[in-house]
Residue frames as a rotation matrix with the C-alpha (Angstrom) as fourth column:
MET 1
-0.349 -0.924 0.158 -11.19
0.723 -0.373 -0.582 -16.24
0.596 -0.089 0.798 -12.10
THR 2
0.656 0.411 -0.633 -11.38
0.728 -0.565 0.389 -13.86
-0.198 -0.716 -0.670 -9.16
THR 3
0.217 -0.556 0.802 -9.98
0.514 -0.634 -0.578 -10.40
0.830 0.538 0.148 -9.93
ALA 4
-0.748 -0.574 -0.333 -8.18
0.618 -0.419 -0.666 -7.97
0.242 -0.704 0.668 -7.67
ARG 5
-0.709 0.536 0.457 -11.12
-0.410 -0.842 0.351 -5.56
0.573 0.061 0.817 -8.09
GLU 6
0.170 0.874 -0.456 -13.51
-0.074 0.473 0.878 -8.16
0.983 -0.115 0.145 -6.61
ILE 7
0.519 0.029 -0.854 -11.73
0.747 0.469 0.470 -8.48
0.414 -0.883 0.222 -3.26
MET 8
-0.574 -0.777 0.259 -9.76
0.567 -0.605 -0.559 -5.21
0.591 -0.174 0.788 -2.84
THR 9
-0.035 0.467 -0.883 -10.63
0.807 -0.508 -0.301 -2.47
-0.590 -0.723 -0.359 -0.40
GLU 10
0.149 0.192 0.970 -12.08
0.865 -0.501 -0.034 0.37
0.479 0.844 -0.241 -2.48
ASN 11
0.794 0.280 0.539 -11.73
0.169 -0.954 0.246 4.12
0.583 -0.104 -0.806 -2.07
ALA 12
0.176 -0.842 -0.510 -8.12
0.984 0.150 0.091 4.11
0.000 -0.518 0.855 -0.93
GLN 13
0.990 0.129 -0.050 -7.19
0.133 -0.988 0.080 7.55
-0.039 -0.086 -0.996 0.33
CYS 14
0.280 -0.941 0.188 -3.84
0.734 0.084 -0.673 9.04
0.618 0.327 0.715 -0.57
VAL 15
0.443 -0.367 -0.818 -1.46
0.429 -0.714 0.553 11.36
-0.787 -0.596 -0.159 1.16
GLY 16
0.998 -0.057 0.015 -0.17
-0.017 -0.523 -0.852 14.02
0.056 0.850 -0.523 -1.18
GLU 17
0.415 -0.908 -0.046 3.46
0.800 0.389 -0.458 13.96
0.434 0.153 0.888 -2.18
LYS 18
-0.324 -0.516 0.793 3.84
0.108 -0.853 -0.510 17.48
0.940 -0.079 0.332 -0.77
ASP 19
0.761 0.561 0.327 2.17
-0.327 -0.104 0.939 16.63
0.561 -0.821 0.105 2.53
THR 20
-0.196 -0.851 0.487 4.43
-0.909 -0.028 -0.415 16.13
0.367 -0.524 -0.769 5.52
LEU 21
-0.618 -0.102 -0.779 4.94
0.064 0.982 -0.179 12.87
0.783 -0.161 -0.600 7.35
VAL 22
-0.919 0.394 -0.022 2.98
-0.054 -0.181 -0.982 14.37
-0.391 -0.901 0.187 10.23
ASP 23
-0.235 0.855 -0.462 0.07
-0.955 -0.291 -0.052 14.84
-0.179 0.429 0.885 7.81
ALA 24
-0.254 0.081 -0.964 0.49
-0.502 0.841 0.203 11.23
0.827 0.535 -0.173 6.69
ALA 25
-0.916 -0.152 -0.372 0.57
0.216 0.596 -0.774 9.99
0.339 -0.789 -0.512 10.33
LEU 26
-0.716 0.698 -0.007 -2.57
-0.438 -0.458 -0.773 11.96
-0.543 -0.551 0.634 11.21
LYS 27
-0.024 0.710 -0.704 -4.40
-0.980 0.123 0.157 10.53
0.197 0.693 0.693 8.20
MET 28
-0.513 -0.198 -0.835 -3.27
-0.138 0.979 -0.148 7.01
0.847 0.039 -0.530 9.16
ARG 29
-0.983 0.171 -0.070 -4.63
0.094 0.137 -0.986 7.55
-0.159 -0.976 -0.151 12.64
GLU 30
-0.426 0.869 -0.251 -7.91
-0.789 -0.492 -0.368 8.93
-0.443 0.041 0.895 11.30
LEU 31
0.184 0.474 -0.861 -8.37
-0.880 0.469 0.070 6.00
0.438 0.745 0.504 8.91
ASP 32
0.463 -0.094 0.881 -6.93
-0.638 0.655 0.405 3.41
-0.616 -0.750 0.243 11.34
VAL 33
0.972 -0.235 -0.031 -4.40
0.127 0.630 -0.766 2.17
0.199 0.741 0.641 8.78
GLY 34
0.518 -0.849 -0.109 -0.62
0.278 0.046 0.959 1.56
-0.809 -0.527 0.260 8.82
SER 35
-0.639 -0.729 0.245 0.15
0.510 -0.164 0.844 2.68
-0.576 0.664 0.477 5.32
LEU 36
0.478 0.735 -0.480 -1.04
0.049 -0.568 -0.822 5.13
-0.877 0.370 -0.307 2.69
PRO 37
0.279 -0.328 0.903 -0.53
0.960 0.111 -0.256 5.50
-0.016 0.938 0.345 -1.04
ILE 38
-0.280 -0.386 -0.879 1.36
0.244 -0.914 0.324 8.66
-0.929 -0.123 0.350 -2.00
CYS 39
0.366 0.468 0.804 -0.29
0.904 0.027 -0.427 10.50
-0.222 0.883 -0.413 -4.87
GLY 40
-0.730 -0.682 0.055 1.14
0.660 -0.682 0.315 13.31
-0.177 0.266 0.948 -6.93
GLU 41
-0.531 0.512 -0.675 -0.56
-0.253 -0.856 -0.450 16.55
-0.809 -0.068 0.584 -7.89
ASP 42
-0.632 0.247 -0.734 -1.45
-0.745 0.065 0.664 14.81
0.212 0.967 0.143 -11.12
GLY 43
0.355 0.844 0.403 -3.42
-0.926 0.377 0.027 12.25
-0.129 -0.382 0.915 -9.07
ARG 44
0.501 -0.229 -0.835 -1.09
-0.332 0.840 -0.429 9.45
0.799 0.493 0.345 -10.05
LEU 45
0.986 -0.145 -0.082 0.37
0.149 0.547 0.823 6.96
-0.075 -0.824 0.561 -7.60
LYS 46
0.494 -0.860 0.127 3.94
-0.620 -0.451 -0.642 7.85
0.610 0.239 -0.756 -6.60
GLY 47
-0.610 -0.726 -0.317 4.65
-0.247 0.555 -0.795 5.42
0.753 -0.406 -0.518 -3.83
MET 48
0.562 0.694 -0.450 3.56
0.311 0.327 0.892 4.11
0.766 -0.642 -0.033 -0.44
VAL 49
-0.461 -0.617 0.638 4.45
-0.520 -0.395 -0.757 5.34
0.719 -0.681 -0.139 3.06
THR 50
0.229 0.471 -0.852 4.04
0.449 0.726 0.522 3.23
0.864 -0.502 -0.045 6.17
ASP 51
0.941 0.094 0.326 4.03
-0.248 -0.464 0.850 4.03
0.231 -0.881 -0.413 9.85
ARG 52
0.655 -0.754 0.045 7.27
0.596 0.552 0.582 2.07
-0.464 -0.354 0.812 10.00
ASP 53
0.118 -0.587 0.801 8.81
0.847 -0.362 -0.390 4.30
0.519 0.725 0.454 7.31
ILE 54
0.617 0.159 0.771 7.99
-0.098 -0.956 0.276 7.37
0.781 -0.246 -0.574 9.38
VAL 55
0.940 -0.247 0.236 9.66
-0.229 0.057 0.972 5.92
-0.254 -0.967 -0.003 12.47
ILE 56
0.526 -0.764 0.374 12.60
0.557 0.642 0.527 4.06
-0.642 -0.069 0.763 10.96
ARG 57
0.014 -0.552 0.834 13.46
0.991 -0.105 -0.086 6.14
0.135 0.827 0.546 7.93
CYS 58
0.266 0.092 0.959 12.74
0.169 -0.984 0.048 9.57
0.949 0.150 -0.278 9.36
ILE 59
0.837 0.174 0.520 12.50
-0.413 -0.423 0.807 9.92
0.360 -0.889 -0.282 13.15
ALA 60
0.856 -0.515 0.050 15.15
0.354 0.654 0.669 7.28
-0.377 -0.555 0.742 14.04
LEU 61
0.085 -0.853 0.516 17.62
0.978 -0.029 -0.209 9.00
0.193 0.522 0.831 11.70
GLY 62
-0.517 -0.314 -0.796 17.03
0.624 -0.775 -0.100 12.42
-0.585 -0.548 0.597 13.30
GLY 63
-0.780 0.305 0.547 14.60
0.381 -0.462 0.801 13.65
0.497 0.833 0.244 10.63
ASP 64
-0.812 0.557 -0.173 11.72
-0.215 -0.562 -0.799 15.95
-0.542 -0.612 0.576 11.37
PRO 65
-0.584 0.633 0.509 8.38
0.783 0.604 0.147 14.47
-0.214 0.484 -0.848 10.31
ALA 66
0.325 0.704 -0.631 6.90
0.458 -0.701 -0.547 17.98
-0.828 -0.111 -0.550 10.42
THR 67
0.224 -0.314 -0.923 9.17
-0.646 -0.757 0.101 19.06
-0.730 0.573 -0.372 7.54
THR 68
-0.827 -0.497 0.264 9.84
-0.181 0.679 0.712 15.77
-0.533 0.541 -0.651 5.74
LEU 69
-0.138 0.789 -0.598 7.55
-0.968 -0.234 -0.085 15.39
-0.207 0.568 0.797 2.75
ALA 70
0.406 0.401 0.821 5.77
-0.260 0.912 -0.317 12.13
-0.876 -0.085 0.475 1.94
GLY 71
0.951 -0.010 -0.309 7.06
-0.307 0.071 -0.949 12.43
0.031 0.997 0.064 -1.61
GLU 72
0.032 -0.997 0.072 10.55
-0.996 -0.038 -0.086 11.76
0.088 -0.069 -0.994 -0.31
PHE 73
-0.337 -0.085 0.938 9.35
-0.418 0.906 -0.068 8.18
-0.844 -0.415 -0.341 0.11
SER 74
0.755 0.555 -0.350 8.25
-0.525 0.191 -0.830 7.89
-0.394 0.810 0.435 -3.50
SER 75
-0.472 -0.863 0.177 10.04
-0.568 0.452 0.687 5.09
-0.674 0.224 -0.704 -5.27
SER 76
-0.679 0.291 -0.675 9.37
-0.494 0.499 0.712 2.43
0.543 0.816 -0.195 -7.79
ILE 77
-0.366 0.664 0.652 6.06
-0.783 0.159 -0.601 1.03
-0.503 -0.731 0.462 -6.71
VAL 78
-0.995 0.105 -0.002 4.60
0.094 0.899 0.428 -2.39
0.046 0.425 -0.904 -7.33
THR 79
-0.359 0.931 -0.071 0.98
-0.811 -0.349 -0.469 -2.44
-0.462 -0.111 0.880 -8.43
ILE 80
-0.789 0.266 0.554 -1.58
0.432 0.881 0.192 -4.82
-0.437 0.390 -0.810 -9.86
GLY 81
-0.851 0.525 -0.019 -4.28
-0.332 -0.509 0.794 -4.13
0.407 0.682 0.608 -12.44
ALA 82
-0.416 0.772 0.480 -7.84
-0.843 -0.131 -0.521 -4.09
-0.340 -0.622 0.706 -11.21
ASP 83
0.625 0.731 -0.275 -8.90
-0.776 0.545 -0.316 -6.81
-0.081 0.411 0.908 -13.61
ASP 84
-0.329 -0.785 -0.525 -5.83
-0.687 0.580 -0.437 -9.02
0.648 0.217 -0.730 -13.07
ASP 85
0.422 0.408 -0.809 -6.32
0.112 0.863 0.493 -12.45
0.899 -0.299 0.319 -11.50
VAL 86
0.773 -0.077 0.630 -5.92
-0.612 -0.354 0.707 -12.43
0.169 -0.932 -0.321 -7.76
ASN 87
0.831 -0.538 0.144 -3.48
0.462 0.810 0.360 -15.32
-0.310 -0.232 0.922 -8.08
ASP 88
0.250 -0.733 0.632 -1.19
0.638 -0.366 -0.677 -12.91
0.728 0.573 0.377 -10.03
ALA 89
0.485 -0.015 0.875 -1.57
-0.467 -0.850 0.244 -10.44
0.739 -0.527 -0.419 -7.18
LEU 90
0.962 -0.119 0.245 -0.56
-0.154 0.503 0.850 -13.14
-0.225 -0.856 0.466 -4.68
GLU 91
0.549 -0.797 0.250 2.56
0.832 0.493 -0.255 -13.89
0.080 0.348 0.934 -6.69
VAL 92
0.181 -0.441 0.879 3.48
0.208 -0.857 -0.472 -10.20
0.961 0.269 -0.064 -6.82
MET 93
0.725 0.151 0.672 2.97
-0.571 -0.414 0.709 -9.86
0.386 -0.897 -0.214 -3.09
GLU 94
0.911 -0.389 0.135 5.11
0.252 0.786 0.564 -12.94
-0.326 -0.480 0.814 -2.42
GLN 95
0.397 -0.793 0.463 7.91
0.830 0.095 -0.549 -11.94
0.391 0.602 0.696 -4.79
ASN 96
-0.076 -0.381 0.921 8.11
0.061 -0.924 -0.377 -8.44
0.995 0.028 0.094 -3.33
GLN 97
-0.456 -0.039 -0.889 7.30
0.818 0.375 -0.436 -9.46
0.351 -0.926 -0.139 0.25
ILE 98
-0.898 0.269 0.348 4.62
-0.318 -0.944 -0.089 -6.79
0.304 -0.190 0.933 0.61
ARG 99
-0.783 0.612 -0.106 1.43
0.488 0.500 -0.715 -6.92
-0.385 -0.612 -0.691 2.62
ARG 100
0.266 0.853 -0.449 -0.49
0.229 -0.508 -0.830 -4.27
-0.936 0.119 -0.331 0.71
LEU 101
-0.653 -0.454 0.606 -0.71
0.647 0.081 0.758 -3.92
-0.394 0.887 0.241 -3.04
PRO 102
-0.403 0.512 -0.758 -2.11
-0.413 -0.841 -0.348 -0.82
-0.817 0.173 0.551 -4.77
VAL 103
-0.206 0.460 0.864 -4.73
0.773 0.618 -0.144 -1.70
-0.600 0.638 -0.483 -7.39
ILE 104
-0.577 -0.066 -0.814 -4.84
-0.281 -0.920 0.274 0.50
-0.767 0.387 0.512 -10.49
ASP 105
0.336 0.634 0.696 -7.17
0.713 0.312 -0.628 0.85
-0.615 0.708 -0.347 -13.42
GLY 106
0.704 -0.296 0.646 -5.17
0.420 -0.560 -0.714 2.51
0.573 0.774 -0.270 -16.18
HIS 107
-0.420 -0.863 0.282 -3.27
0.275 -0.417 -0.867 5.16
0.865 -0.287 0.412 -14.22
ASP 108
0.018 0.553 0.833 -5.91
-0.693 -0.594 0.409 5.61
0.721 -0.585 0.373 -11.52
LEU 109
-0.965 -0.264 -0.003 -5.65
-0.158 0.585 -0.796 4.13
0.212 -0.767 -0.606 -8.04
VAL 110
-0.128 0.987 -0.101 -8.89
-0.508 0.022 0.861 2.30
0.852 0.162 0.498 -7.40
GLY 111
0.887 0.440 0.144 -8.10
-0.338 0.403 0.850 0.36
0.316 -0.803 0.506 -4.27
ILE 112
-0.268 -0.910 0.315 -5.64
-0.948 0.192 -0.253 -1.56
0.170 -0.366 -0.915 -2.08
LEU 113
0.610 0.336 -0.718 -5.38
-0.227 0.942 0.248 -5.32
0.759 0.012 0.650 -1.89
SER 114
-0.058 -0.598 0.799 -4.23
-0.972 -0.148 -0.182 -6.34
0.227 -0.787 -0.573 1.57
GLN 115
-0.903 -0.277 -0.328 -3.49
-0.180 0.938 -0.296 -9.63
0.390 -0.208 -0.897 3.31
ALA 116
-0.701 0.689 0.185 -6.75
-0.159 0.102 -0.982 -9.14
-0.695 -0.718 0.038 5.23
ASP 117
0.073 0.716 -0.694 -8.74
-0.941 -0.181 -0.286 -8.82
-0.331 0.674 0.661 1.95
ILE 118
-0.309 -0.310 -0.899 -7.16
-0.680 0.733 -0.019 -12.05
0.665 0.606 -0.437 0.78
ALA 119
-0.990 -0.125 0.065 -7.72
-0.131 0.649 -0.749 -13.82
0.051 -0.750 -0.659 4.11
ARG 120
-0.396 0.916 0.067 -11.42
-0.482 -0.145 -0.864 -13.04
-0.782 -0.375 0.499 3.97
ARG 121
0.408 0.679 -0.610 -11.94
-0.821 -0.019 -0.570 -14.36
-0.399 0.734 0.550 0.45
LEU 122
0.119 -0.451 -0.885 -9.43
-0.785 0.503 -0.362 -17.05
0.608 0.738 -0.294 -0.45
ASP 123
0.656 0.075 -0.751 -8.58
0.129 0.969 0.210 -20.59
0.744 -0.235 0.626 0.55
PRO 124
0.934 -0.239 0.266 -7.01
-0.331 -0.296 0.896 -20.66
-0.135 -0.925 -0.356 4.04
GLU 125
0.545 -0.772 0.327 -4.11
0.639 0.635 0.434 -22.84
-0.543 -0.027 0.840 2.86
ARG 126
0.230 -0.440 0.868 -3.17
0.820 -0.392 -0.416 -20.33
0.524 0.808 0.270 0.15
VAL 127
0.765 0.092 0.637 -3.47
-0.193 -0.911 0.364 -17.46
0.614 -0.401 -0.680 2.64
GLY 128
0.885 -0.450 0.119 -1.16
0.018 0.289 0.957 -19.32
-0.465 -0.845 0.264 5.02
GLU 129
0.291 -0.791 0.538 1.45
0.950 0.306 -0.065 -19.70
-0.114 0.530 0.840 2.24
LEU 130
0.375 -0.096 0.922 1.29
0.411 -0.874 -0.259 -15.98
0.831 0.476 -0.288 1.52
VAL 131
0.913 0.013 0.408 1.70
-0.338 -0.536 0.773 -15.00
0.229 -0.844 -0.485 5.16
SER 132
0.727 -0.669 0.156 4.59
0.392 0.591 0.705 -17.37
-0.564 -0.451 0.691 5.58
VAL 133
0.167 -0.680 0.714 6.48
0.964 -0.039 -0.263 -16.05
0.207 0.732 0.649 2.55
ILE 134
0.427 0.023 0.904 5.87
0.150 -0.988 -0.046 -12.36
0.892 0.155 -0.425 3.33
SER 135
0.959 0.060 0.276 6.73
-0.248 -0.287 0.925 -12.74
0.134 -0.956 -0.260 7.00
ASN 136
0.615 -0.788 0.020 10.20
0.744 0.588 0.316 -14.21
-0.261 -0.179 0.949 6.37
């Protein structure tokens, strides 16, 4: 059994729930990523924010990313346990049509499992199925 921990990207950096969307965008640029976990002051995962969220859910609706807080994008979040089987992670990603899955150990964020992580480590046929389901 391959676990999420074995193939995830470690050391995921969060944007704080009280940081603005401009702060989130700058961090995305610095890290060269398109999404970031949102963490609360208690260090717990509160949600995810994507570059698309910033554009579609804020700017396109007349919002100001300099005053809109990342925490406003906090919602129920889908996660996977670090020691869960990667096949369970694939099912979660497919069912929720998500490309990035936060990996937790207890209540602590320990990494992100992305399509790219999966593509590098798993059977190409299975990766193709995942991409097909998520992209629809």
